[in-house]
PyMOL Python script that loads the backbone (N, CA, C, O; Angstrom):
from pymol import cmd

cmd.read_pdbstr("""\
ATOM      1  N   MET A   1       0.080  -0.771  -0.087  1.00  0.00           N
ATOM      2  CA  MET A   1       0.231  -0.200  -0.015  1.00  0.00           C
ATOM      3  C   MET A   1       0.901   1.301  -0.173  1.00  0.00           C
ATOM      4  O   MET A   1       1.964   1.595   0.373  1.00  0.00           O
ATOM      5  N   GLN A   2      -0.039   2.422  -1.184  1.00  0.00           N
ATOM      6  CA  GLN A   2       1.089   3.160  -0.623  1.00  0.00           C
ATOM      7  C   GLN A   2       0.560   4.166   0.076  1.00  0.00           C
ATOM      8  O   GLN A   2      -0.657   3.986   0.080  1.00  0.00           O
ATOM      9  N   SER A   3       0.971   5.589   0.952  1.00  0.00           N
ATOM     10  CA  SER A   3       0.868   5.728   2.023  1.00  0.00           C
ATOM     11  C   SER A   3       0.379   7.037   1.500  1.00  0.00           C
ATOM     12  O   SER A   3       1.310   7.626   0.951  1.00  0.00           O
ATOM     13  N   MET A   4      -0.952   7.839   1.461  1.00  0.00           N
ATOM     14  CA  MET A   4      -0.828   8.969   0.868  1.00  0.00           C
ATOM     15  C   MET A   4      -1.740  10.508   1.562  1.00  0.00           C
ATOM     16  O   MET A   4      -1.974  10.406   2.766  1.00  0.00           O
ATOM     17  N   ASN A   5      -2.193  11.741   0.937  1.00  0.00           N
ATOM     18  CA  ASN A   5      -2.859  13.328   1.807  1.00  0.00           C
ATOM     19  C   ASN A   5      -3.571  12.947   0.729  1.00  0.00           C
ATOM     20  O   ASN A   5      -3.513  12.390  -0.367  1.00  0.00           O
ATOM     21  N   ARG A   6      -4.683  13.809   1.977  1.00  0.00           N
ATOM     22  CA  ARG A   6      -6.447  13.874   1.569  1.00  0.00           C
ATOM     23  C   ARG A   6      -5.902  14.146  -0.152  1.00  0.00           C
ATOM     24  O   ARG A   6      -5.917  13.271  -1.018  1.00  0.00           O
ATOM     25  N   GLU A   7      -5.620  15.017  -0.272  1.00  0.00           N
ATOM     26  CA  GLU A   7      -5.087  15.578  -2.426  1.00  0.00           C
ATOM     27  C   GLU A   7      -5.078  14.681  -2.671  1.00  0.00           C
ATOM     28  O   GLU A   7      -6.091  14.133  -3.106  1.00  0.00           O
ATOM     29  N   GLU A   8      -4.138  14.173  -2.546  1.00  0.00           N
ATOM     30  CA  GLU A   8      -3.160  13.160  -3.468  1.00  0.00           C
ATOM     31  C   GLU A   8      -4.274  11.575  -3.520  1.00  0.00           C
ATOM     32  O   GLU A   8      -4.144  10.721  -4.397  1.00  0.00           O
ATOM     33  N   LEU A   9      -5.267  11.494  -2.434  1.00  0.00           N
ATOM     34  CA  LEU A   9      -5.920  10.460  -2.892  1.00  0.00           C
ATOM     35  C   LEU A   9      -7.201  11.552  -3.853  1.00  0.00           C
ATOM     36  O   LEU A   9      -7.544  11.229  -4.990  1.00  0.00           O
ATOM     37  N   VAL A  10      -7.496  12.214  -3.486  1.00  0.00           N
ATOM     38  CA  VAL A  10      -8.631  13.067  -4.034  1.00  0.00           C
ATOM     39  C   VAL A  10      -7.840  13.068  -5.723  1.00  0.00           C
ATOM     40  O   VAL A  10      -8.258  12.115  -6.381  1.00  0.00           O
ATOM     41  N   THR A  11      -6.889  13.879  -6.434  1.00  0.00           N
ATOM     42  CA  THR A  11      -6.347  13.448  -6.988  1.00  0.00           C
ATOM     43  C   THR A  11      -7.129  12.024  -7.999  1.00  0.00           C
ATOM     44  O   THR A  11      -7.979  11.934  -8.884  1.00  0.00           O
ATOM     45  N   LEU A  12      -6.186  11.034  -7.176  1.00  0.00           N
ATOM     46  CA  LEU A  12      -6.053   9.865  -7.955  1.00  0.00           C
ATOM     47  C   LEU A  12      -7.438   9.408  -8.051  1.00  0.00           C
ATOM     48  O   LEU A  12      -7.802   8.891  -9.107  1.00  0.00           O
ATOM     49  N   LEU A  13      -8.348   9.551  -6.964  1.00  0.00           N
ATOM     50  CA  LEU A  13      -9.545   9.574  -7.822  1.00  0.00           C
ATOM     51  C   LEU A  13     -10.203  10.256  -9.174  1.00  0.00           C
ATOM     52  O   LEU A  13     -10.505  10.153 -10.363  1.00  0.00           O
ATOM     53  N   ASP A  14     -10.178  10.772  -8.383  1.00  0.00           N
ATOM     54  CA  ASP A  14     -10.132  12.487 -10.286  1.00  0.00           C
ATOM     55  C   ASP A  14      -9.889  11.064 -11.075  1.00  0.00           C
ATOM     56  O   ASP A  14     -10.806  10.399 -11.555  1.00  0.00           O
ATOM     57  N   ASP A  15      -8.426  10.694 -11.130  1.00  0.00           N
ATOM     58  CA  ASP A  15      -8.200  10.708 -12.488  1.00  0.00           C
ATOM     59  C   ASP A  15      -8.507   9.189 -13.152  1.00  0.00           C
ATOM     60  O   ASP A  15      -8.069   8.725 -14.204  1.00  0.00           O
ATOM     61  N   ILE A  16      -9.702   8.386 -11.854  1.00  0.00           N
ATOM     62  CA  ILE A  16      -9.871   7.448 -12.122  1.00  0.00           C
ATOM     63  C   ILE A  16     -11.256   7.571 -13.227  1.00  0.00           C
ATOM     64  O   ILE A  16     -11.472   7.065 -14.328  1.00  0.00           O
ATOM     65  N   ARG A  17     -12.170   8.642 -12.209  1.00  0.00           N
ATOM     66  CA  ARG A  17     -13.866   9.015 -12.455  1.00  0.00           C
ATOM     67  C   ARG A  17     -12.859   9.550 -13.299  1.00  0.00           C
ATOM     68  O   ARG A  17     -13.583   9.220 -14.239  1.00  0.00           O
ATOM     69  N   ASP A  18     -11.780  10.113 -13.916  1.00  0.00           N
ATOM     70  CA  ASP A  18     -13.023  10.793 -15.180  1.00  0.00           C
ATOM     71  C   ASP A  18     -11.834   9.932 -16.623  1.00  0.00           C
ATOM     72  O   ASP A  18     -11.878  10.079 -17.844  1.00  0.00           O
ATOM     73  N   ARG A  19     -11.060   9.223 -15.904  1.00  0.00           N
ATOM     74  CA  ARG A  19     -10.674   7.494 -17.163  1.00  0.00           C
ATOM     75  C   ARG A  19     -12.220   7.370 -17.317  1.00  0.00           C
ATOM     76  O   ARG A  19     -12.964   7.853 -18.171  1.00  0.00           O
ATOM     77  N   VAL A  20     -12.595   6.245 -15.780  1.00  0.00           N
ATOM     78  CA  VAL A  20     -13.742   5.867 -17.093  1.00  0.00           C
ATOM     79  C   VAL A  20     -15.073   6.721 -17.038  1.00  0.00           C
ATOM     80  O   VAL A  20     -16.093   6.033 -16.986  1.00  0.00           O
ATOM     81  N   ALA A  21     -15.276   8.262 -17.039  1.00  0.00           N
ATOM     82  CA  ALA A  21     -16.231   8.428 -17.605  1.00  0.00           C
ATOM     83  C   ALA A  21     -16.179   8.995 -19.589  1.00  0.00           C
ATOM     84  O   ALA A  21     -16.957   9.424 -20.441  1.00  0.00           O
ATOM     85  N   SER A  22     -14.454   8.547 -19.426  1.00  0.00           N
ATOM     86  CA  SER A  22     -14.667   9.433 -20.473  1.00  0.00           C
ATOM     87  C   SER A  22     -14.289   8.399 -21.569  1.00  0.00           C
ATOM     88  O   SER A  22     -13.879   8.699 -22.690  1.00  0.00           O
ATOM     89  N   GLY A  23     -14.584   6.494 -20.849  1.00  0.00           N
ATOM     90  CA  GLY A  23     -14.762   5.786 -21.578  1.00  0.00           C
ATOM     91  C   GLY A  23     -13.266   5.315 -21.689  1.00  0.00           C
ATOM     92  O   GLY A  23     -13.132   4.212 -22.220  1.00  0.00           O
ATOM     93  N   ASP A  24     -12.061   5.981 -21.264  1.00  0.00           N
ATOM     94  CA  ASP A  24     -10.751   5.482 -20.934  1.00  0.00           C
ATOM     95  C   ASP A  24     -10.227   4.168 -20.530  1.00  0.00           C
ATOM     96  O   ASP A  24      -9.295   3.576 -21.075  1.00  0.00           O
ATOM     97  N   SER A  25     -11.103   3.664 -19.249  1.00  0.00           N
ATOM     98  CA  SER A  25     -11.178   2.590 -18.793  1.00  0.00           C
ATOM     99  C   SER A  25     -11.795   1.442 -18.628  1.00  0.00           C
ATOM    100  O   SER A  25     -12.429   1.463 -17.572  1.00  0.00           O
ATOM    101  N   PHE A  26     -11.899   0.409 -19.218  1.00  0.00           N
ATOM    102  CA  PHE A  26     -12.879  -0.730 -18.666  1.00  0.00           C
ATOM    103  C   PHE A  26     -12.902  -0.936 -17.214  1.00  0.00           C
ATOM    104  O   PHE A  26     -13.988  -0.955 -16.635  1.00  0.00           O
ATOM    105  N   GLU A  27     -11.674  -1.110 -16.499  1.00  0.00           N
ATOM    106  CA  GLU A  27     -12.308  -1.750 -15.406  1.00  0.00           C
ATOM    107  C   GLU A  27     -10.586  -1.898 -14.730  1.00  0.00           C
ATOM    108  O   GLU A  27      -9.574  -2.072 -15.409  1.00  0.00           O
ATOM    109  N   GLY A  28     -10.652  -1.778 -13.363  1.00  0.00           N
ATOM    110  CA  GLY A  28      -9.534  -1.886 -12.086  1.00  0.00           C
ATOM    111  C   GLY A  28     -10.331  -2.132 -10.815  1.00  0.00           C
ATOM    112  O   GLY A  28     -11.489  -2.452 -10.544  1.00  0.00           O
ATOM    113  N   LYS A  29      -9.199  -1.842 -10.143  1.00  0.00           N
ATOM    114  CA  LYS A  29     -10.416  -1.869  -8.188  1.00  0.00           C
ATOM    115  C   LYS A  29      -9.207  -0.999  -7.860  1.00  0.00           C
ATOM    116  O   LYS A  29      -8.312  -0.808  -8.683  1.00  0.00           O
ATOM    117  N   LEU A  30      -9.208  -0.318  -6.254  1.00  0.00           N
ATOM    118  CA  LEU A  30      -9.162   0.647  -5.382  1.00  0.00           C
ATOM    119  C   LEU A  30      -9.275   0.057  -4.648  1.00  0.00           C
ATOM    120  O   LEU A  30      -9.928  -0.984  -4.717  1.00  0.00           O
ATOM    121  N   ALA A  31      -8.235   0.782  -2.855  1.00  0.00           N
ATOM    122  CA  ALA A  31      -8.915   0.601  -1.592  1.00  0.00           C
ATOM    123  C   ALA A  31      -7.805   1.387  -1.235  1.00  0.00           C
ATOM    124  O   ALA A  31      -6.604   1.567  -1.438  1.00  0.00           O
ATOM    125  N   PHE A  32      -9.400   2.002  -0.212  1.00  0.00           N
ATOM    126  CA  PHE A  32      -8.455   2.864   0.747  1.00  0.00           C
ATOM    127  C   PHE A  32      -8.424   2.097   1.680  1.00  0.00           C
ATOM    128  O   PHE A  32      -9.005   1.014   1.601  1.00  0.00           O
ATOM    129  N   LEU A  33      -7.572   2.562   3.066  1.00  0.00           N
ATOM    130  CA  LEU A  33      -7.647   2.870   4.368  1.00  0.00           C
ATOM    131  C   LEU A  33      -6.726   3.545   5.473  1.00  0.00           C
ATOM    132  O   LEU A  33      -5.501   3.668   5.471  1.00  0.00           O
ATOM    133  N   LEU A  34      -7.476   3.868   6.231  1.00  0.00           N
ATOM    134  CA  LEU A  34      -7.045   4.610   7.198  1.00  0.00           C
ATOM    135  C   LEU A  34      -5.987   4.553   8.006  1.00  0.00           C
ATOM    136  O   LEU A  34      -6.315   4.094   9.100  1.00  0.00           O
ATOM    137  N   GLY A  35      -4.551   4.896   7.910  1.00  0.00           N
ATOM    138  CA  GLY A  35      -2.914   4.848   8.217  1.00  0.00           C
ATOM    139  C   GLY A  35      -3.156   5.337   9.569  1.00  0.00           C
ATOM    140  O   GLY A  35      -4.104   6.070   9.851  1.00  0.00           O
ATOM    141  N   GLU A  36      -2.201   4.881  10.480  1.00  0.00           N
ATOM    142  CA  GLU A  36      -2.051   5.645  11.304  1.00  0.00           C
ATOM    143  C   GLU A  36      -1.126   7.385  11.318  1.00  0.00           C
ATOM    144  O   GLU A  36      -0.931   7.887  12.425  1.00  0.00           O
ATOM    145  N   ASP A  37      -0.688   8.068  10.179  1.00  0.00           N
ATOM    146  CA  ASP A  37       0.135   9.435   9.592  1.00  0.00           C
ATOM    147  C   ASP A  37      -0.791  10.422   9.779  1.00  0.00           C
ATOM    148  O   ASP A  37      -1.864  10.491   9.179  1.00  0.00           O
ATOM    149  N   ALA A  38      -0.438  11.094  10.506  1.00  0.00           N
ATOM    150  CA  ALA A  38      -1.622  12.350  10.326  1.00  0.00           C
ATOM    151  C   ALA A  38      -1.306  13.246   9.292  1.00  0.00           C
ATOM    152  O   ALA A  38      -2.083  14.059   8.793  1.00  0.00           O
ATOM    153  N   ASP A  39      -0.599  13.134   9.112  1.00  0.00           N
ATOM    154  CA  ASP A  39       0.764  14.061   7.623  1.00  0.00           C
ATOM    155  C   ASP A  39       0.341  12.957   5.967  1.00  0.00           C
ATOM    156  O   ASP A  39       0.694  13.437   4.889  1.00  0.00           O
ATOM    157  N   ARG A  40      -0.429  11.486   5.977  1.00  0.00           N
ATOM    158  CA  ARG A  40      -0.260  11.109   5.053  1.00  0.00           C
ATOM    159  C   ARG A  40      -1.345  10.381   5.527  1.00  0.00           C
ATOM    160  O   ARG A  40      -1.007   9.319   5.004  1.00  0.00           O
ATOM    161  N   PRO A  41      -2.668  10.030   6.262  1.00  0.00           N
ATOM    162  CA  PRO A  41      -3.796   9.424   6.953  1.00  0.00           C
ATOM    163  C   PRO A  41      -4.106   8.291   5.742  1.00  0.00           C
ATOM    164  O   PRO A  41      -4.275   7.155   6.186  1.00  0.00           O
ATOM    165  N   TYR A  42      -4.203   8.430   4.298  1.00  0.00           N
ATOM    166  CA  TYR A  42      -3.973   6.477   3.367  1.00  0.00           C
ATOM    167  C   TYR A  42      -3.308   6.342   3.370  1.00  0.00           C
ATOM    168  O   TYR A  42      -2.176   6.820   3.434  1.00  0.00           O
ATOM    169  N   GLN A  43      -4.282   4.879   3.228  1.00  0.00           N
ATOM    170  CA  GLN A  43      -3.522   3.765   3.082  1.00  0.00           C
ATOM    171  C   GLN A  43      -4.294   3.385   1.527  1.00  0.00           C
ATOM    172  O   GLN A  43      -5.523   3.339   1.495  1.00  0.00           O
ATOM    173  N   VAL A  44      -3.752   3.210   0.688  1.00  0.00           N
ATOM    174  CA  VAL A  44      -4.360   3.140  -1.186  1.00  0.00           C
ATOM    175  C   VAL A  44      -3.258   1.550  -1.868  1.00  0.00           C
ATOM    176  O   VAL A  44      -2.175   1.019  -1.623  1.00  0.00           O
ATOM    177  N   THR A  45      -3.957   1.444  -2.425  1.00  0.00           N
ATOM    178  CA  THR A  45      -3.923   0.071  -3.055  1.00  0.00           C
ATOM    179  C   THR A  45      -4.636   0.477  -4.521  1.00  0.00           C
ATOM    180  O   THR A  45      -5.829   0.765  -4.614  1.00  0.00           O
ATOM    181  N   ALA A  46      -3.811   0.454  -5.515  1.00  0.00           N
ATOM    182  CA  ALA A  46      -5.244   0.756  -7.302  1.00  0.00           C
ATOM    183  C   ALA A  46      -4.619   0.734  -8.472  1.00  0.00           C
ATOM    184  O   ALA A  46      -3.720   1.521  -8.770  1.00  0.00           O
ATOM    185  N   VAL A  47      -5.130  -0.324  -9.333  1.00  0.00           N
ATOM    186  CA  VAL A  47      -4.838  -0.927 -10.585  1.00  0.00           C
ATOM    187  C   VAL A  47      -5.712  -0.831 -11.253  1.00  0.00           C
ATOM    188  O   VAL A  47      -6.702  -1.562 -11.286  1.00  0.00           O
ATOM    189  N   TYR A  48      -5.529  -0.106 -11.756  1.00  0.00           N
ATOM    190  CA  TYR A  48      -6.997  -0.133 -13.174  1.00  0.00           C
ATOM    191  C   TYR A  48      -5.748   0.326 -14.605  1.00  0.00           C
ATOM    192  O   TYR A  48      -4.546   0.586 -14.647  1.00  0.00           O
ATOM    193  N   ARG A  49      -6.697   0.239 -15.457  1.00  0.00           N
ATOM    194  CA  ARG A  49      -6.216   0.100 -16.781  1.00  0.00           C
ATOM    195  C   ARG A  49      -6.545   1.264 -17.587  1.00  0.00           C
ATOM    196  O   ARG A  49      -7.660   1.426 -18.083  1.00  0.00           O
ATOM    197  N   THR A  50      -5.680   1.985 -17.705  1.00  0.00           N
ATOM    198  CA  THR A  50      -6.049   3.469 -19.172  1.00  0.00           C
ATOM    199  C   THR A  50      -5.538   3.078 -21.070  1.00  0.00           C
ATOM    200  O   THR A  50      -5.064   1.990 -21.398  1.00  0.00           O
ATOM    201  N   GLY A  51      -5.777   4.178 -22.008  1.00  0.00           N
ATOM    202  CA  GLY A  51      -5.473   4.256 -22.845  1.00  0.00           C
ATOM    203  C   GLY A  51      -6.418   3.324 -23.694  1.00  0.00           C
ATOM    204  O   GLY A  51      -6.128   2.904 -24.814  1.00  0.00           O
ATOM    205  N   GLN A  52      -7.569   3.059 -23.025  1.00  0.00           N
ATOM    206  CA  GLN A  52      -8.214   2.097 -24.106  1.00  0.00           C
ATOM    207  C   GLN A  52      -8.617   2.694 -25.354  1.00  0.00           C
ATOM    208  O   GLN A  52      -8.830   1.987 -26.339  1.00  0.00           O
ATOM    209  N   LEU A  53      -8.765   4.243 -25.386  1.00  0.00           N
ATOM    210  CA  LEU A  53      -8.787   4.873 -26.264  1.00  0.00           C
ATOM    211  C   LEU A  53      -8.286   4.886 -27.666  1.00  0.00           C
ATOM    212  O   LEU A  53      -8.757   5.144 -28.774  1.00  0.00           O
ATOM    213  N   LEU A  54      -6.941   4.435 -27.090  1.00  0.00           N
ATOM    214  CA  LEU A  54      -6.358   4.289 -28.798  1.00  0.00           C
ATOM    215  C   LEU A  54      -5.916   2.766 -28.790  1.00  0.00           C
ATOM    216  O   LEU A  54      -5.486   2.517 -29.916  1.00  0.00           O
ATOM    217  N   GLY A  55      -5.861   1.881 -28.144  1.00  0.00           N
ATOM    218  CA  GLY A  55      -6.099   0.317 -28.175  1.00  0.00           C
ATOM    219  C   GLY A  55      -5.533   0.052 -26.985  1.00  0.00           C
ATOM    220  O   GLY A  55      -5.899   0.664 -25.982  1.00  0.00           O
ATOM    221  N   GLN A  56      -4.875  -0.592 -26.955  1.00  0.00           N
ATOM    222  CA  GLN A  56      -4.242  -2.365 -25.971  1.00  0.00           C
ATOM    223  C   GLN A  56      -5.054  -1.088 -24.959  1.00  0.00           C
ATOM    224  O   GLN A  56      -6.233  -1.048 -24.606  1.00  0.00           O
ATOM    225  N   GLY A  57      -3.789   0.011 -24.635  1.00  0.00           N
ATOM    226  CA  GLY A  57      -3.960   1.149 -23.196  1.00  0.00           C
ATOM    227  C   GLY A  57      -2.544   0.251 -22.676  1.00  0.00           C
ATOM    228  O   GLY A  57      -1.736  -0.484 -23.244  1.00  0.00           O
ATOM    229  N   SER A  58      -2.705   0.667 -21.523  1.00  0.00           N
ATOM    230  CA  SER A  58      -1.620   0.273 -20.442  1.00  0.00           C
ATOM    231  C   SER A  58      -2.307   0.091 -18.906  1.00  0.00           C
ATOM    232  O   SER A  58      -3.517   0.272 -19.038  1.00  0.00           O
ATOM    233  N   THR A  59      -1.901  -0.262 -17.214  1.00  0.00           N
ATOM    234  CA  THR A  59      -1.944  -0.183 -16.690  1.00  0.00           C
ATOM    235  C   THR A  59      -1.475   0.655 -15.313  1.00  0.00           C
ATOM    236  O   THR A  59      -0.292   0.529 -14.998  1.00  0.00           O
ATOM    237  N   VAL A  60      -2.191   1.364 -14.609  1.00  0.00           N
ATOM    238  CA  VAL A  60      -1.138   1.977 -13.283  1.00  0.00           C
ATOM    239  C   VAL A  60      -1.363   1.808 -12.511  1.00  0.00           C
ATOM    240  O   VAL A  60      -2.533   2.009 -12.183  1.00  0.00           O
ATOM    241  N   LEU A  61      -0.495   1.338 -11.653  1.00  0.00           N
ATOM    242  CA  LEU A  61      -0.127   0.420 -10.445  1.00  0.00           C
ATOM    243  C   LEU A  61      -0.009   1.615  -9.545  1.00  0.00           C
ATOM    244  O   LEU A  61       0.499   2.619 -10.044  1.00  0.00           O
ATOM    245  N   VAL A  62      -0.535   1.677  -7.864  1.00  0.00           N
ATOM    246  CA  VAL A  62      -0.493   2.125  -6.479  1.00  0.00           C
ATOM    247  C   VAL A  62      -0.632   2.009  -6.102  1.00  0.00           C
ATOM    248  O   VAL A  62      -1.793   1.976  -5.696  1.00  0.00           O
ATOM    249  N   GLY A  63       0.915   1.583  -5.249  1.00  0.00           N
ATOM    250  CA  GLY A  63       0.515   0.904  -3.473  1.00  0.00           C
ATOM    251  C   GLY A  63       1.127  -0.981  -4.308  1.00  0.00           C
ATOM    252  O   GLY A  63       1.240  -1.555  -3.225  1.00  0.00           O
ATOM    253  N   VAL A  64       1.189  -1.155  -4.474  1.00  0.00           N
ATOM    254  CA  VAL A  64       1.334  -2.417  -5.322  1.00  0.00           C
ATOM    255  C   VAL A  64       2.385  -3.300  -5.601  1.00  0.00           C
ATOM    256  O   VAL A  64       2.770  -3.487  -6.755  1.00  0.00           O
ATOM    257  N   ASP A  65       3.095  -4.107  -4.189  1.00  0.00           N
ATOM    258  CA  ASP A  65       3.909  -4.946  -4.545  1.00  0.00           C
ATOM    259  C   ASP A  65       4.921  -5.932  -5.749  1.00  0.00           C
ATOM    260  O   ASP A  65       4.573  -7.111  -5.813  1.00  0.00           O
ATOM    261  N   LEU A  66       5.879  -5.597  -6.489  1.00  0.00           N
ATOM    262  CA  LEU A  66       5.702  -6.612  -7.653  1.00  0.00           C
ATOM    263  C   LEU A  66       6.575  -7.285  -6.997  1.00  0.00           C
ATOM    264  O   LEU A  66       7.169  -7.847  -7.916  1.00  0.00           O
ATOM    265  N   ASP A  67       7.365  -7.822  -5.463  1.00  0.00           N
ATOM    266  CA  ASP A  67       8.573  -8.065  -5.535  1.00  0.00           C
ATOM    267  C   ASP A  67       8.093  -9.824  -5.271  1.00  0.00           C
ATOM    268  O   ASP A  67       7.554 -10.599  -4.481  1.00  0.00           O
ATOM    269  N   ILE A  68       8.412  -9.767  -5.906  1.00  0.00           N
ATOM    270  CA  ILE A  68       8.267 -11.779  -6.433  1.00  0.00           C
ATOM    271  C   ILE A  68       8.754 -12.496  -5.893  1.00  0.00           C
ATOM    272  O   ILE A  68       8.919 -13.353  -6.761  1.00  0.00           O
ATOM    273  N   PRO A  69       9.302 -12.991  -4.757  1.00  0.00           N
ATOM    274  CA  PRO A  69       9.969 -14.654  -3.949  1.00  0.00           C
ATOM    275  C   PRO A  69      10.881 -15.232  -4.558  1.00  0.00           C
ATOM    276  O   PRO A  69      10.383 -16.204  -5.125  1.00  0.00           O
ATOM    277  N   GLY A  70      11.968 -15.163  -4.755  1.00  0.00           N
ATOM    278  CA  GLY A  70      12.685 -16.264  -5.451  1.00  0.00           C
ATOM    279  C   GLY A  70      13.124 -15.551  -7.150  1.00  0.00           C
ATOM    280  O   GLY A  70      14.119 -15.816  -7.824  1.00  0.00           O
ATOM    281  N   ALA A  71      12.070 -14.669  -7.452  1.00  0.00           N
ATOM    282  CA  ALA A  71      12.579 -13.903  -8.996  1.00  0.00           C
ATOM    283  C   ALA A  71      14.007 -13.102  -8.506  1.00  0.00           C
ATOM    284  O   ALA A  71      14.360 -12.406  -7.554  1.00  0.00           O
ATOM    285  N   ALA A  72      14.731 -13.763 -10.039  1.00  0.00           N
ATOM    286  CA  ALA A  72      16.697 -13.079 -10.174  1.00  0.00           C
ATOM    287  C   ALA A  72      16.056 -11.578  -9.653  1.00  0.00           C
ATOM    288  O   ALA A  72      14.966 -11.080  -9.369  1.00  0.00           O
ATOM    289  N   ALA A  73      17.081 -11.318  -9.707  1.00  0.00           N
ATOM    290  CA  ALA A  73      17.045  -9.347  -9.269  1.00  0.00           C
ATOM    291  C   ALA A  73      17.316  -9.173 -11.074  1.00  0.00           C
ATOM    292  O   ALA A  73      17.408  -8.054 -11.579  1.00  0.00           O
TER     293      ALA A  73
END
""", "prot")
cmd.dss("prot")
cmd.show_as("cartoon", "prot")
cmd.util.cbc("prot")
cmd.orient("prot")
């Protein structure tokens, strides 16, 4: 998870909302929880597709750990 303040979380939510509204994102997941840090009180994980209007597109990852145990560095 990634620590965020309220402004950062709202910016992320706006980006997801705008992409869905314009038809540029068809799928994704978002989770946010209250954290313990007063400056960055939200713990966020998000995965969502973008660029669907241009073809295959790409994926935005926020707060996702891609470390795979045993994988070569």
